[in-house]
PDB file with one MODEL, atoms N, CA, C and O in Angstrom:
MODEL        1
ATOM      1  N   GLU A   1      -8.013 -23.869  14.577  1.00  0.00           N
ATOM      2  CA  GLU A   1      -9.291 -23.785  13.882  1.00  0.00           C
ATOM      3  C   GLU A   1      -9.600 -25.112  13.199  1.00  0.00           C
ATOM      4  O   GLU A   1      -8.919 -25.500  12.250  1.00  0.00           O
ATOM      5  N   GLU A   2     -10.637 -25.814  13.688  1.00  0.00           N
ATOM      6  CA  GLU A   2     -10.926 -27.129  13.104  1.00  0.00           C
ATOM      7  C   GLU A   2     -11.388 -26.977  11.667  1.00  0.00           C
ATOM      8  O   GLU A   2     -11.084 -27.824  10.826  1.00  0.00           O
ATOM      9  N   GLY A   3     -12.116 -25.914  11.373  1.00  0.00           N
ATOM     10  CA  GLY A   3     -12.620 -25.700  10.021  1.00  0.00           C
ATOM     11  C   GLY A   3     -11.488 -25.682   9.015  1.00  0.00           C
ATOM     12  O   GLY A   3     -11.605 -26.227   7.918  1.00  0.00           O
ATOM     13  N   LEU A   4     -10.387 -25.048   9.400  1.00  0.00           N
ATOM     14  CA  LEU A   4      -9.230 -24.956   8.513  1.00  0.00           C
ATOM     15  C   LEU A   4      -8.673 -26.349   8.247  1.00  0.00           C
ATOM     16  O   LEU A   4      -8.373 -26.697   7.105  1.00  0.00           O
ATOM     17  N   GLU A   5      -8.537 -27.148   9.311  1.00  0.00           N
ATOM     18  CA  GLU A   5      -8.000 -28.501   9.144  1.00  0.00           C
ATOM     19  C   GLU A   5      -8.898 -29.334   8.237  1.00  0.00           C
ATOM     20  O   GLU A   5      -8.412 -30.063   7.372  1.00  0.00           O
ATOM     21  N   LEU A   6     -10.209 -29.222   8.437  1.00  0.00           N
ATOM     22  CA  LEU A   6     -11.143 -29.966   7.592  1.00  0.00           C
ATOM     23  C   LEU A   6     -10.967 -29.562   6.141  1.00  0.00           C
ATOM     24  O   LEU A   6     -10.919 -30.409   5.250  1.00  0.00           O
ATOM     25  N   LEU A   7     -10.870 -28.255   5.911  1.00  0.00           N
ATOM     26  CA  LEU A   7     -10.736 -27.755   4.550  1.00  0.00           C
ATOM     27  C   LEU A   7      -9.446 -28.290   3.936  1.00  0.00           C
ATOM     28  O   LEU A   7      -9.437 -28.756   2.796  1.00  0.00           O
ATOM     29  N   LEU A   8      -8.361 -28.221   4.697  1.00  0.00           N
ATOM     30  CA  LEU A   8      -7.075 -28.700   4.184  1.00  0.00           C
ATOM     31  C   LEU A   8      -7.158 -30.188   3.876  1.00  0.00           C
ATOM     32  O   LEU A   8      -6.681 -30.641   2.836  1.00  0.00           O
ATOM     33  N   GLY A   9      -7.770 -30.952   4.791  1.00  0.00           N
ATOM     34  CA  GLY A   9      -7.869 -32.389   4.581  1.00  0.00           C
ATOM     35  C   GLY A   9      -8.694 -32.719   3.355  1.00  0.00           C
ATOM     36  O   GLY A   9      -8.355 -33.623   2.592  1.00  0.00           O
ATOM     37  N   ARG A  10      -9.792 -31.974   3.164  1.00  0.00           N
ATOM     38  CA  ARG A  10     -10.664 -32.255   2.035  1.00  0.00           C
ATOM     39  C   ARG A  10      -9.964 -31.893   0.728  1.00  0.00           C
ATOM     40  O   ARG A  10     -10.099 -32.604  -0.267  1.00  0.00           O
ATOM     41  N   LYS A  11      -9.211 -30.781   0.727  1.00  0.00           N
ATOM     42  CA  LYS A  11      -8.593 -30.313  -0.506  1.00  0.00           C
ATOM     43  C   LYS A  11      -7.342 -31.121  -0.849  1.00  0.00           C
ATOM     44  O   LYS A  11      -6.871 -31.085  -1.986  1.00  0.00           O
ATOM     45  N   ALA A  12      -6.806 -31.846   0.126  1.00  0.00           N
ATOM     46  CA  ALA A  12      -5.502 -32.479  -0.072  1.00  0.00           C
ATOM     47  C   ALA A  12      -5.494 -33.431  -1.264  1.00  0.00           C
ATOM     48  O   ALA A  12      -4.493 -33.518  -1.975  1.00  0.00           O
ATOM     49  N   GLY A  13      -6.609 -34.154  -1.496  1.00  0.00           N
ATOM     50  CA  GLY A  13      -6.599 -35.149  -2.557  1.00  0.00           C
ATOM     51  C   GLY A  13      -7.023 -34.612  -3.910  1.00  0.00           C
ATOM     52  O   GLY A  13      -6.968 -35.335  -4.905  1.00  0.00           O
ATOM     53  N   VAL A  14      -7.442 -33.362  -3.966  1.00  0.00           N
ATOM     54  CA  VAL A  14      -8.030 -32.827  -5.200  1.00  0.00           C
ATOM     55  C   VAL A  14      -6.941 -32.271  -6.104  1.00  0.00           C
ATOM     56  O   VAL A  14      -6.007 -31.617  -5.639  1.00  0.00           O
ATOM     57  N   THR A  15      -7.070 -32.542  -7.419  1.00  0.00           N
ATOM     58  CA  THR A  15      -5.996 -32.143  -8.320  1.00  0.00           C
ATOM     59  C   THR A  15      -6.404 -31.079  -9.326  1.00  0.00           C
ATOM     60  O   THR A  15      -5.573 -30.634 -10.118  1.00  0.00           O
ATOM     61  N   SER A  16      -7.680 -30.656  -9.313  1.00  0.00           N
ATOM     62  CA  SER A  16      -8.066 -29.636 -10.290  1.00  0.00           C
ATOM     63  C   SER A  16      -7.381 -28.313  -9.953  1.00  0.00           C
ATOM     64  O   SER A  16      -7.133 -28.012  -8.785  1.00  0.00           O
ATOM     65  N   GLU A  17      -7.080 -27.533 -10.981  1.00  0.00           N
ATOM     66  CA  GLU A  17      -6.311 -26.292 -10.795  1.00  0.00           C
ATOM     67  C   GLU A  17      -6.955 -25.401  -9.737  1.00  0.00           C
ATOM     68  O   GLU A  17      -6.285 -24.931  -8.818  1.00  0.00           O
ATOM     69  N   ALA A  18      -8.273 -25.170  -9.876  1.00  0.00           N
ATOM     70  CA  ALA A  18      -8.943 -24.224  -8.972  1.00  0.00           C
ATOM     71  C   ALA A  18      -8.830 -24.694  -7.526  1.00  0.00           C
ATOM     72  O   ALA A  18      -8.552 -23.901  -6.626  1.00  0.00           O
ATOM     73  N   ASP A  19      -9.049 -25.992  -7.310  1.00  0.00           N
ATOM     74  CA  ASP A  19      -9.006 -26.485  -5.935  1.00  0.00           C
ATOM     75  C   ASP A  19      -7.583 -26.469  -5.396  1.00  0.00           C
ATOM     76  O   ASP A  19      -7.363 -26.221  -4.210  1.00  0.00           O
ATOM     77  N   ARG A  20      -6.617 -26.734  -6.273  1.00  0.00           N
ATOM     78  CA  ARG A  20      -5.242 -26.684  -5.803  1.00  0.00           C
ATOM     79  C   ARG A  20      -4.904 -25.257  -5.394  1.00  0.00           C
ATOM     80  O   ARG A  20      -4.237 -25.031  -4.384  1.00  0.00           O
ATOM     81  N   PHE A  21      -5.377 -24.285  -6.198  1.00  0.00           N
ATOM     82  CA  PHE A  21      -5.129 -22.880  -5.863  1.00  0.00           C
ATOM     83  C   PHE A  21      -5.767 -22.538  -4.526  1.00  0.00           C
ATOM     84  O   PHE A  21      -5.163 -21.869  -3.688  1.00  0.00           O
ATOM     85  N   THR A  22      -7.014 -23.015  -4.335  1.00  0.00           N
ATOM     86  CA  THR A  22      -7.704 -22.733  -3.078  1.00  0.00           C
ATOM     87  C   THR A  22      -6.917 -23.297  -1.909  1.00  0.00           C
ATOM     88  O   THR A  22      -6.713 -22.619  -0.902  1.00  0.00           O
ATOM     89  N   ARG A  23      -6.472 -24.548  -2.048  1.00  0.00           N
ATOM     90  CA  ARG A  23      -5.728 -25.170  -0.953  1.00  0.00           C
ATOM     91  C   ARG A  23      -4.448 -24.389  -0.680  1.00  0.00           C
ATOM     92  O   ARG A  23      -4.097 -24.141   0.473  1.00  0.00           O
ATOM     93  N   ASP A  24      -3.748 -24.001  -1.760  1.00  0.00           N
ATOM     94  CA  ASP A  24      -2.484 -23.294  -1.569  1.00  0.00           C
ATOM     95  C   ASP A  24      -2.703 -21.957  -0.876  1.00  0.00           C
ATOM     96  O   ASP A  24      -1.929 -21.572   0.001  1.00  0.00           O
ATOM     97  N   SER A  25      -3.766 -21.243  -1.272  1.00  0.00           N
ATOM     98  CA  SER A  25      -3.999 -19.940  -0.649  1.00  0.00           C
ATOM     99  C   SER A  25      -4.396 -20.118   0.815  1.00  0.00           C
ATOM    100  O   SER A  25      -4.008 -19.320   1.669  1.00  0.00           O
ATOM    101  N   VAL A  26      -5.175 -21.171   1.104  1.00  0.00           N
ATOM    102  CA  VAL A  26      -5.542 -21.439   2.496  1.00  0.00           C
ATOM    103  C   VAL A  26      -4.294 -21.769   3.304  1.00  0.00           C
ATOM    104  O   VAL A  26      -4.120 -21.272   4.417  1.00  0.00           O
ATOM    105  N   LEU A  27      -3.429 -22.604   2.746  1.00  0.00           N
ATOM    106  CA  LEU A  27      -2.180 -22.944   3.425  1.00  0.00           C
ATOM    107  C   LEU A  27      -1.344 -21.695   3.658  1.00  0.00           C
ATOM    108  O   LEU A  27      -0.814 -21.490   4.750  1.00  0.00           O
ATOM    109  N   ALA A  28      -1.229 -20.864   2.634  1.00  0.00           N
ATOM    110  CA  ALA A  28      -0.413 -19.657   2.762  1.00  0.00           C
ATOM    111  C   ALA A  28      -0.959 -18.767   3.874  1.00  0.00           C
ATOM    112  O   ALA A  28      -0.205 -18.228   4.684  1.00  0.00           O
ATOM    113  N   ARG A  29      -2.296 -18.623   3.899  1.00  0.00           N
ATOM    114  CA  ARG A  29      -2.890 -17.776   4.926  1.00  0.00           C
ATOM    115  C   ARG A  29      -2.635 -18.364   6.310  1.00  0.00           C
ATOM    116  O   ARG A  29      -2.325 -17.635   7.252  1.00  0.00           O
ATOM    117  N   ALA A  30      -2.767 -19.685   6.430  1.00  0.00           N
ATOM    118  CA  ALA A  30      -2.537 -20.328   7.727  1.00  0.00           C
ATOM    119  C   ALA A  30      -1.091 -20.135   8.159  1.00  0.00           C
ATOM    120  O   ALA A  30      -0.820 -19.857   9.327  1.00  0.00           O
ATOM    121  N   GLN A  31      -0.160 -20.284   7.214  1.00  0.00           N
ATOM    122  CA  GLN A  31       1.251 -20.114   7.552  1.00  0.00           C
ATOM    123  C   GLN A  31       1.534 -18.686   7.997  1.00  0.00           C
ATOM    124  O   GLN A  31       2.280 -18.468   8.952  1.00  0.00           O
ATOM    125  N   GLN A  32       0.943 -17.714   7.310  1.00  0.00           N
ATOM    126  CA  GLN A  32       1.146 -16.322   7.705  1.00  0.00           C
ATOM    127  C   GLN A  32       0.645 -16.108   9.125  1.00  0.00           C
ATOM    128  O   GLN A  32       1.300 -15.456   9.938  1.00  0.00           O
ATOM    129  N   ARG A  33      -0.539 -16.672   9.414  1.00  0.00           N
ATOM    130  CA  ARG A  33      -1.107 -16.484  10.739  1.00  0.00           C
ATOM    131  C   ARG A  33      -0.198 -17.121  11.784  1.00  0.00           C
ATOM    132  O   ARG A  33       0.081 -16.520  12.821  1.00  0.00           O
ATOM    133  N   LEU A  34       0.265 -18.348  11.504  1.00  0.00           N
ATOM    134  CA  LEU A  34       1.155 -19.025  12.440  1.00  0.00           C
ATOM    135  C   LEU A  34       2.438 -18.233  12.607  1.00  0.00           C
ATOM    136  O   LEU A  34       2.945 -18.084  13.719  1.00  0.00           O
ATOM    137  N   HIS A  35       2.963 -17.725  11.496  1.00  0.00           N
ATOM    138  CA  HIS A  35       4.207 -16.966  11.558  1.00  0.00           C
ATOM    139  C   HIS A  35       4.023 -15.757  12.464  1.00  0.00           C
ATOM    140  O   HIS A  35       4.904 -15.419  13.254  1.00  0.00           O
ATOM    141  N   LYS A  36       2.866 -15.110  12.340  1.00  0.00           N
ATOM    142  CA  LYS A  36       2.600 -13.950  13.183  1.00  0.00           C
ATOM    143  C   LYS A  36       2.600 -14.377  14.651  1.00  0.00           C
ATOM    144  O   LYS A  36       3.153 -13.685  15.505  1.00  0.00           O
ATOM    145  N   TRP A  37       1.974 -15.524  14.936  1.00  0.00           N
ATOM    146  CA  TRP A  37       1.916 -15.981  16.322  1.00  0.00           C
ATOM    147  C   TRP A  37       3.286 -16.386  16.844  1.00  0.00           C
ATOM    148  O   TRP A  37       3.614 -16.131  18.003  1.00  0.00           O
ATOM    149  N   ASP A  38       4.095 -17.025  15.982  1.00  0.00           N
ATOM    150  CA  ASP A  38       5.375 -17.551  16.445  1.00  0.00           C
ATOM    151  C   ASP A  38       6.430 -16.475  16.593  1.00  0.00           C
ATOM    152  O   ASP A  38       7.437 -16.682  17.270  1.00  0.00           O
ATOM    153  N   ASP A  39       6.212 -15.327  15.965  1.00  0.00           N
ATOM    154  CA  ASP A  39       7.245 -14.308  15.972  1.00  0.00           C
ATOM    155  C   ASP A  39       7.241 -13.597  17.314  1.00  0.00           C
ATOM    156  O   ASP A  39       6.470 -12.660  17.521  1.00  0.00           O
ATOM    157  N   ARG A  40       8.102 -14.040  18.229  1.00  0.00           N
ATOM    158  CA  ARG A  40       8.113 -13.451  19.562  1.00  0.00           C
ATOM    159  C   ARG A  40       9.146 -12.344  19.697  1.00  0.00           C
ATOM    160  O   ARG A  40       9.258 -11.733  20.760  1.00  0.00           O
ATOM    161  N   THR A  41       9.904 -12.075  18.637  1.00  0.00           N
ATOM    162  CA  THR A  41      10.893 -11.005  18.734  1.00  0.00           C
ATOM    163  C   THR A  41      10.164  -9.674  18.802  1.00  0.00           C
ATOM    164  O   THR A  41       9.200  -9.455  18.068  1.00  0.00           O
ATOM    165  N   PRO A  42      10.613  -8.787  19.673  1.00  0.00           N
ATOM    166  CA  PRO A  42       9.952  -7.485  19.771  1.00  0.00           C
ATOM    167  C   PRO A  42      10.103  -6.728  18.461  1.00  0.00           C
ATOM    168  O   PRO A  42      11.080  -6.937  17.742  1.00  0.00           O
ATOM    169  N   PRO A  43       9.165  -5.861  18.138  1.00  0.00           N
ATOM    170  CA  PRO A  43       9.276  -5.099  16.892  1.00  0.00           C
ATOM    171  C   PRO A  43      10.558  -4.283  16.896  1.00  0.00           C
ATOM    172  O   PRO A  43      10.948  -3.723  17.921  1.00  0.00           O
ATOM    173  N   ARG A  44      11.209  -4.221  15.739  1.00  0.00           N
ATOM    174  CA  ARG A  44      12.476  -3.489  15.670  1.00  0.00           C
ATOM    175  C   ARG A  44      12.231  -2.001  15.796  1.00  0.00           C
ATOM    176  O   ARG A  44      11.254  -1.464  15.274  1.00  0.00           O
ATOM    177  N   ARG A  45      13.140  -1.347  16.499  1.00  0.00           N
ATOM    178  CA  ARG A  45      13.067   0.117  16.551  1.00  0.00           C
ATOM    179  C   ARG A  45      13.482   0.658  15.196  1.00  0.00           C
ATOM    180  O   ARG A  45      14.348   0.097  14.525  1.00  0.00           O
ATOM    181  N   ARG A  46      12.857   1.751  14.807  1.00  0.00           N
ATOM    182  CA  ARG A  46      13.203   2.333  13.516  1.00  0.00           C
ATOM    183  C   ARG A  46      14.631   2.859  13.595  1.00  0.00           C
ATOM    184  O   ARG A  46      15.043   3.425  14.607  1.00  0.00           O
ATOM    185  N   ALA A  47      15.375   2.665  12.516  1.00  0.00           N
ATOM    186  CA  ALA A  47      16.747   3.157  12.482  1.00  0.00           C
ATOM    187  C   ALA A  47      16.730   4.681  12.587  1.00  0.00           C
ATOM    188  O   ALA A  47      15.857   5.335  12.017  1.00  0.00           O
ATOM    189  N   PRO A  48      17.691   5.244  13.311  1.00  0.00           N
ATOM    190  CA  PRO A  48      17.737   6.707  13.409  1.00  0.00           C
ATOM    191  C   PRO A  48      17.891   7.319  12.027  1.00  0.00           C
ATOM    192  O   PRO A  48      18.599   6.779  11.176  1.00  0.00           O
ATOM    193  N   ARG A  49      17.231   8.443  11.807  1.00  0.00           N
ATOM    194  CA  ARG A  49      17.271   9.057  10.480  1.00  0.00           C
ATOM    195  C   ARG A  49      18.656   9.616  10.217  1.00  0.00           C
ATOM    196  O   ARG A  49      19.258  10.271  11.067  1.00  0.00           O
ATOM    197  N   ARG A  50      19.142   9.341   9.019  1.00  0.00           N
ATOM    198  CA  ARG A  50      20.439   9.902   8.623  1.00  0.00           C
ATOM    199  C   ARG A  50      20.202  11.205   7.882  1.00  0.00           C
ATOM    200  O   ARG A  50      19.164  11.373   7.241  1.00  0.00           O
ATOM    201  N   PRO A  51      21.141  12.121   7.960  1.00  0.00           N
ATOM    202  CA  PRO A  51      21.012  13.344   7.157  1.00  0.00           C
ATOM    203  C   PRO A  51      20.960  12.992   5.680  1.00  0.00           C
ATOM    204  O   PRO A  51      21.603  12.033   5.255  1.00  0.00           O
ATOM    205  N   ALA A  52      20.210  13.747   4.889  1.00  0.00           N
ATOM    206  CA  ALA A  52      20.043  13.439   3.474  1.00  0.00           C
ATOM    207  C   ALA A  52      21.391  13.421   2.764  1.00  0.00           C
ATOM    208  O   ALA A  52      21.585  12.638   1.834  1.00  0.00           O
ATOM    209  N   ALA A  53      22.319  14.264   3.185  1.00  0.00           N
ATOM    210  CA  ALA A  53      23.624  14.348   2.519  1.00  0.00           C
ATOM    211  C   ALA A  53      24.366  13.022   2.637  1.00  0.00           C
ATOM    212  O   ALA A  53      25.041  12.601   1.698  1.00  0.00           O
ATOM    213  N   ALA A  54      24.245  12.363   3.784  1.00  0.00           N
ATOM    214  CA  ALA A  54      24.954  11.098   3.986  1.00  0.00           C
ATOM    215  C   ALA A  54      24.334  10.009   3.125  1.00  0.00           C
ATOM    216  O   ALA A  54      25.031   9.102   2.670  1.00  0.00           O
ATOM    217  N   LYS A  55      23.005  10.096   2.894  1.00  0.00           N
ATOM    218  CA  LYS A  55      22.328   9.044   2.140  1.00  0.00           C
ATOM    219  C   LYS A  55      22.655   9.139   0.653  1.00  0.00           C
ATOM    220  O   LYS A  55      22.810   8.116  -0.013  1.00  0.00           O
ATOM    221  N   ALA A  56      22.762  10.362   0.127  1.00  0.00           N
ATOM    222  CA  ALA A  56      23.017  10.533  -1.307  1.00  0.00           C
ATOM    223  C   ALA A  56      24.402   9.995  -1.649  1.00  0.00           C
ATOM    224  O   ALA A  56      25.370  10.238  -0.928  1.00  0.00           O
ATOM    225  N   SER A  57      24.485   9.254  -2.771  1.00  0.00           N
ATOM    226  CA  SER A  57      25.796   8.718  -3.134  1.00  0.00           C
ATOM    227  C   SER A  57      26.139   9.114  -4.557  1.00  0.00           C
ATOM    228  O   SER A  57      27.207   8.759  -5.056  1.00  0.00           O
TER     229      SER A  57
ENDMDL
END
């Protein structure tokens, strides 16, 4: 997404709190999206349910 890169580039030099927060949240969102794309491991199967008696300690 070119828009994202432009936004990141523009925000990179700004030091005001609000703009830094905006840049950080944009970065975080981009990283989450990339992480979702990069995660090629198949979804884990749910662990078989244990009887309640075994779970209680």
